[in-house]
N, C-alpha and C positions, 0 to 999 in steps of 0.2 A: 322461519315465520317472520313476517314484517308487520309491525304495528306502529301506531302513532304515540308520540310523547310530546309534551308541551315544554318548549324551551323559550324563555324570555317572551312569554305570552303568544308564541307562534307554534304551530304544529310542524314537527319534522318526523321523518321515518326512522325507525330503529329496527334492528334485527335481534331476535331472541338470542340471548347468551353473550352478546357483545357488551363491552363496557360503555359507560357514558362518554368517556373521552373519544372512543372510536366513533360513536354515533355523531358526536359534535364535530369531529374533524371531517367526516364525510359530508356534513351539511354546511361546511365552510365557517363554522363557529370555532374560533381558536381560543384555547385557554392555555396559560403558561405551564410548563413543566421543567424540572431539572433532573429528576432521577429516572424519568421514563425512557425506555428503549423499546421501540416498536416490536422487535423480533423476540423480546423476552417477556416473561410473566411480570406483572406489575408488583412493585414493592410498597408504593404509597409513602415513600420515605420523606420526600421533600415537602409535601402538602401544598405545593403551589397551585395544583390543579383543583383545589377544593371548589365545590359548588353548593348552592343552597337548594334543598329539596323540601317542598311543602310537606309538612307533617313530621319532619325530622328535626330534632332539637339541635343537633350538632351539624357542622359543615361536613361534607362528604368528599373524599378524594375521587375525582372523576376517573382516574386511571385504573382503579381497582373495584369500583362499584358497578355491578351489572344492571343494565336498564330493565325497568319493569313498566308494564302498560299504564299503570296509574300515575306515573311520575310527572310532576310539574317542577321544572328546574329553572333556577335563576343563575346564570353564569357570571354576571357582573353586577350583582346587587351591591349596595354600599357596604354591607357586612362582609361579603366575599372580597371586595377590593381592599377593605381595611385589613383583613386577615392576610392577604397576599403581600400587601405593602409592609406589614409588620415582619413577616418572614424574611423578606428581602433586606429590610433594615437591620434585622438581627444578623444576617449573613455579612452585611457591610460593616457591622460594628467593630469587627476585629480583622477586616480585610485590608491588605496593604493599599495605601493611597498612591500607587505608582502607575496609574492607567496610561499616562503619556509615554511611559517607557516599557509597558508590558507587551509581550509577544502577541497577545490576543487583542490588543487595543483596536476597536472598531469591528471586532469579530468575536465578542465575548458575550455569552448568554446572560451573565450576571449584569454586565453593563447595559445590555439591551432591556433587561427586566427593569432596571432602575429608571431608564428613560420611559418605558411603557407605563410604569406606575407613577410617573411624575415625582420621583424622589429627588428633591433639589437641595436637601441639606442633611447633615448627620444628626438625627434626632436621638439615636441610641449610641452611646460610646462604650466600647469594651476594651479589654486588655489585648494588645496585639500579639499574635502568635510569634514565637521565637524559633520556629523550626529552621534547621539549616537546609540550604539548597544542595541537592545531590547532583554533582556534575561529573560523576565517575564514569558514566556510560559514554561510549564513543558515538552513540546515536542520538540520545535524548537526555533531557534535563528534567529533574523532578523538583518542583518548588512547592513544598507542602503548605507554606504560608498562604498560598492562594487557593487551597483546596476548600471546597464547600461541602465535602462529605456526601456528595450525591450518590456515590457508589457505582457510577457507570463503569469506571475503569476496572474495578474489582470484578464486576459481573461479566464484562466482555472478556477479560483475561481468563476467567474461570469457565464460564458457561459457553462461550463461543470459541475462543482460541484454544482453550484447554491447557493453559500453561500454569495458571494460578500463581503468578509472581507477586501479586499484590493482595493485601487484605486489610480489614479494619483491625486496629490494635487499641487497647485501653478503652475507657468509657467516659461518658460525661464530657467535661471541658478538656480532658486529656485525649479524647478520641482523635485518631489520625489514620491515614492510609500509608502503610509501609510494606517493605519486602520482609522476607523471613528474618527473624531475629533483629530487625531494624538495621540490617547491613546495607551497604551501598548497592546500587543497581548493577554494577559490574560484577558483583559477587552473587547476585541472585539468579533465579532461573529465567529471567527476562530474555526473550529472544529478539528484541528490538523490532518487532513487526509494526509497532506504532498504532495498533488498533485502539489502545487505551487513549492515546493522544487524540485520535479522531473523535472520540466521544466526550472528552473532557470539556466541560462548559466554560472553563476559565483558563488561566495560564499556568495551572499547576503542573502540566506536562507539555513539553514542546521539544522540537528537534534541536540538536546541537548545531549552532550557526557556523558555517564555513565561509561566510561572506567577507569578514575583515581580512583574512589571509588571502583570499582570492583577489580582492580589490588592490591590496598591496602588490601582488604579483602582476596585475594588469598594468600597474604604473612603474614596474621595475624593468628598465631597458635590458637587463641581463637575462630576463625570462622570456621564453617563447611559449605563450599560453595557447593551448589548444583545448577544444571542447567537443564532447559528443553528447547528444541528447536522445533520450528514449523516444520511440515512436508513440508511447502512451502520453508523454508530455505534449506532443503535437496535437492530440485530440482532447486535452483537458485544460491547457493553459488559458484558452480563450474565456473560460468560465470566470477566471479571476478578473476579467475586464468587462463583465456584464453580458457576455455573449452566450447563447444557448449551448448547452453541452453537446459535444460530438463534432464541433466544427474543427476541421483539420487545418492548421496554420503553420505547417513546417516551413513554407517559404518566408512567412513573416518572421519566424524565429531565426532563420538564417540571417536575415537582414538586421534584426535587432542585436544579435550576438556580435556581428561585425561592427555595428555602431558603438557597442559597449567597449570594443577594443581587443577582442580575441584575434589572435594571429591566424588561426585556422578553425573552421567550423565543419564538423562531420556529423552526418546522420547516423545515429546509433543502431539503426535497423541493420546495417551491414554486420555489426557484431552479432546480432541475433541470427542472421543467416549462417555465419561462421559457426556459431554455437550449435545450431541444428545439424549442420553437415557433420561436424566433428562428433556430436553425441549420437547421431544415427549410425555413424560408422562404428563407434564403440559398441553400441548395442548389437549391431550386425556381427561384429567380431565375437562378442560374448555368446551369441546364439550359435555360431558356427564352431566355436572352440570350447564349448562347455564351460563358459565363464560363470561368474557369480550372478545368479538370477533370483528374483526379478531385479532389474536395474532400476534404481531410483533416480529421478531428476535431481540436478544439483543447481538449478537456476535460481531458486529462492534462498537467499542467505539466512532468513529467519528459520526456514524449515531445516536447513543444514545444521544450524546451531542447536535446534531442538533435538535432532537425532544424536548429535555429538554428546549432549548432556543427559539424554534420557535412555538411549539404547545403543551403546557403543558397539554391541555385537553385530549390528546391522550396517556399520560404516562401510564394510567392503561392498555392500550393495549399491552405494552411491556412485553415480557417474563421476569419474575423475575430472571431467571438463570444468573449467572455470565458468563463471557466468558470462553473459554477453558483454557486460560492462568491463569485466576484467580482461577478457580476451581482446577487445578492441583497445583497452588501455595498454595491454602488453605490446600490441602492434604500434601504438603511438609512441612508445618509449624505445622501440627496437627497429622495426621496419621503416617507420616514417622518418626518423632522423638519418638512418642509413641512406635512404633514397634522396634526402634533401640536404645532405652534408651539414647536419645540425648536431651539436653536442647533446647527447641524451640527458646530461645533468642540467642543461638549461631549460628543458621542457617542463612546463607545469601543466599537468593533465587534469581536466575537469570533466565530471560526468553530471548530467542533469537527469534525474530519475523521479518516479512517483513513490519512492520507497525510502524509509529512514534506515532500514537494515543494511542498505548498501554502504552507509557510512561505516558501520561495523566491519563489513566485508572488506572494504578498501584498506583497512589498517591491519588485517590479519597478516601475520608474519609470512605465511605461505604465498602472499601476493606481492612479494618482493623478489626480483630476479637480478642477480649479480649486483645487489645493493641498491637497485633502483625500483621504487614502488610503481606499480602499474598505474594507479590513479591517485592523484594528490588531494583532490577535493571533490566532495559529492554534494550537490545541491538538490533539494526537493523541488517539486513544482512550486510550492509556496515561496521558498527562498529565491527561486528564479524570478518570481513575480516581484519580490522586493528589490532584486538587483535591477530589473527593468525600470522600476520607479525611481531608484536612486540615481540612475543615469538619465532620467527624463525621456525615455524612449516611448513614442506612441506606436506600440507594436502592431496594433490592428490596422493602422494606416500606413505602415511601412511597405514600400514596394517589395513584393516577394522576390527572393533570390534563391539560387541553387546552392546546395552545400558544396564544400570543396571537393574536388574531383576524385581524390585517391580512394575514398570510401563512399562514393555517391550512389552507386548502384545498389538496389535492394529488391527483394522479392516480397510478395504479400505474406508469405509464410513467416518472415521475420517480424511482421506487425502482429500476426496472430498470437505470438507468444505472450502478449500482455494480458490475454484473457484466459481464464481457467479452461483447460481443455485444448487451448490453442497450441501449446508446445507439443502435445501428443499428436494433434492433427498435422502439424508441420513436419514432425519427425516421421510419421507414417508415410507421408508423401516421398520423402527422401529414402527411407528404408525400403520402400517398394521398388524404387529405381535401383538401389544397390543390390537387391536380391534378384530382380527379374531383368534388369537392363532396359526396362520400358517404363513409361510414365503411366500413372493411373488414368483410367478412362474418365472418372469424375473425381476432381480433387476435393470437393466439398464433402465433409463428413458431418452431417447434421446431428447425428447422435452424440457428438462430442461438444455440442454447444449448449449454453444455458445450464451449466453444471451447478448442482447444489448438493452439498455433502459429498457422497462418493458415487462415482459412475463407473461402470465396467463396460468394456467394449471388446468385441472379438472379431478378428478379421483373418482371412486367408491371404498370405503373401507368398506366391510361388508354391512351394510344397509345405510351407510352415503354417500351422494354426497358432496364432498369437493372441494373447490376452493383454489388454491394457486397462489400467485403473487410473482414474483422475479424482483427486481429493482437493477440496478447496477450504479445508479447515483442519487444524491439527488434532482436534478431538476425534474426528473421523479417521485421520491418519493413524492415530494410536491404535484404534480398533483393527485397522487393516494390518498394521505391523504385527499385532498379536496373531492374526491368522497366518501370516507368512512364517512366523516362528513355529507355529504348530504344524508346518509342513505343506501348506497350500502350494500347488505347483502350476495352476492354470493361468497365472498372471506373469507376464514377462517384462513389463515396464510399468512403473508407477510414477505419475506426475503429481507432485504435491505443491500447493500454494498455501502459505500461511494466512493470506487475506481472502475472505470470501469474494468470489468472482475473479480473483487474480489481481495482477498488478494495477489494473485500472481502478481498483478500490484500495490502493496502497496507503500506507500511513503518511505519505508526503503529499497527498493530493489536496485539492481545494476543499475547504470546509463548506459543504453545500448539502442540499437535500439528497443524501447519498443514493437512496434506492432509485429515484427517477434519473439522476444524472449518470449513474453507473450504467443503466440500461442504454442510454443514448451514446455513451462512449463505446459500449460493446457494439452497438449497431454501426457506428462509424468505422470500427475495425473490420467488421464483416463486409460492409459495403466496399471498402477498399480491396478486400480479397476478391470480391466479385468482379471488380473493374480492372484490376492490375493485369498486365499481360504476362509478367513473370510470377508464377505462383509457387515455385519450388526453390528452396535455398540453393541447391546444387547447380541451378541454371543462372545464378547471379554471375554476369560476365566478369566483373572485377574480382569476385571470389575465385573464379576459375583461373584468372590471370595470376592472382596471389599464390595459389597453390602451385602453378606451373613454374613461377619465377622465384619463389621464396620458400614456401612451406613444403614444397614437393608433393605431398599428398596427405590426406587425413591420417592421423596417428603416426606420422613420420617422427623421427627423433626431434626435429625442430618443433613440430607441433606439440609433442609431449613436453618439451622443455618450456615453451612459451604459453601454451594454451591449457595445460592440465595442472592439477594441483593435488594436494593430499588433505586428509581430514583426520582429526584426532579426538579422543575422548576428552570431555570437559567435566570437571568436578564443580558442582554448584550446591548451594545450601538447599 
């Protein structure tokens, strides 16, 4: 039911049962929030969204108050503005004064609120927090001195991701957000997905910076610096420079990376094609040889870590394939130097991805082959943006260039892997060919797109009736794992992504209006799949050449040595 309410002396439409905040947002009236997350129930904790309602003595939080037909609301009355200003001044009273050096400078909600409320001096002084910065994680840094106790990170980690690595401890002035028993992040149940980082309004959580080491390597004549970049970065980077989401700028990225000084620039989509081909072959072999089923995807390092520390009994179900990043990294440290007469020790390999968990993955001991690490440095999309600005590159106006030829060819299947359900769709295309010797009549599997929660899909391939499940959050994954342990048999492959909607919504992506931007990134990926001439990984001509001349065939001894890995149980608090 739709009815009228009065807001700032004007009539707007409201829907029965919705909150005041929802009605205001739909009408283009913005009120500030810090604790609010659109997909979760409101807590009313920060009180910044308070409004004045005629007939009510106290100010009311708009995020948790339901609209009523009789309401007359003032969103920016002098009383409301004074209350909001006081709240922000109290938050600033013990906040560090290091905005110029802060990771979130220019992209900080607290900073923006101070500007919006015209706070020009420190009216309230408080004792500064003396919390220690936690730098123990290989992926992210926790600086509790900058925490405003909005609780977003706690709620996302618990209610959406399902990991519960963070929580409130103590009360009053001693209140803080910590891991279990106040231990460091590397000892906690954190899986480095970075979703807490994406909702943090300040610089209390941010990714570990790999730029200083990279810049040193770029200026070291003894180093041969090579880079691969994710196909997802190519459709999200432009957002950092004010362009509408979904614009694909891989050609501009190639040019920018060469101007920065990288010796070789490679499209990471090739690695995704290799991953699809190898993983589809592994699944086909398990199906034919009564292997461990269902087979779980191993492309998401946050999901892999979650399984290792929560249910080690299911580790044999994981595909032994490395991720696309690590596969291409292994080739760059082995195949590439062999073909170009370069010492492997001199190669410094960089990966640019939308994910902070890749930083953790790159330093796993299993990702070292004969003493040489597959990937030396991992940059997020945001770090790449900073690198571009450090070197003064006008990336959008750079003349587009092609990537270096060795790994230049790619299929649209390789690009699909960044979207939840895309890995399964790409894998089915190749699995169909492996089983029947023919290509699918229609490559597009619409049922596997726009995944929320858990999606199940069933298909006949040759004489096999196969079931696939796609999961885009770990809370749903946990429920499905329980079904598997109870003996469920009709699912043969499970794709799990720790981040909702997949890597396009990863923890290293731009800080933007995520729901709208993510949809546009997804559309860009699907549009490329519609237009590209090569739609299956196994038809990538350079991949076929690589198999014939170097790897021999999928699951060969060389493939097992370079492209596969192992996983192990992890003990966490």
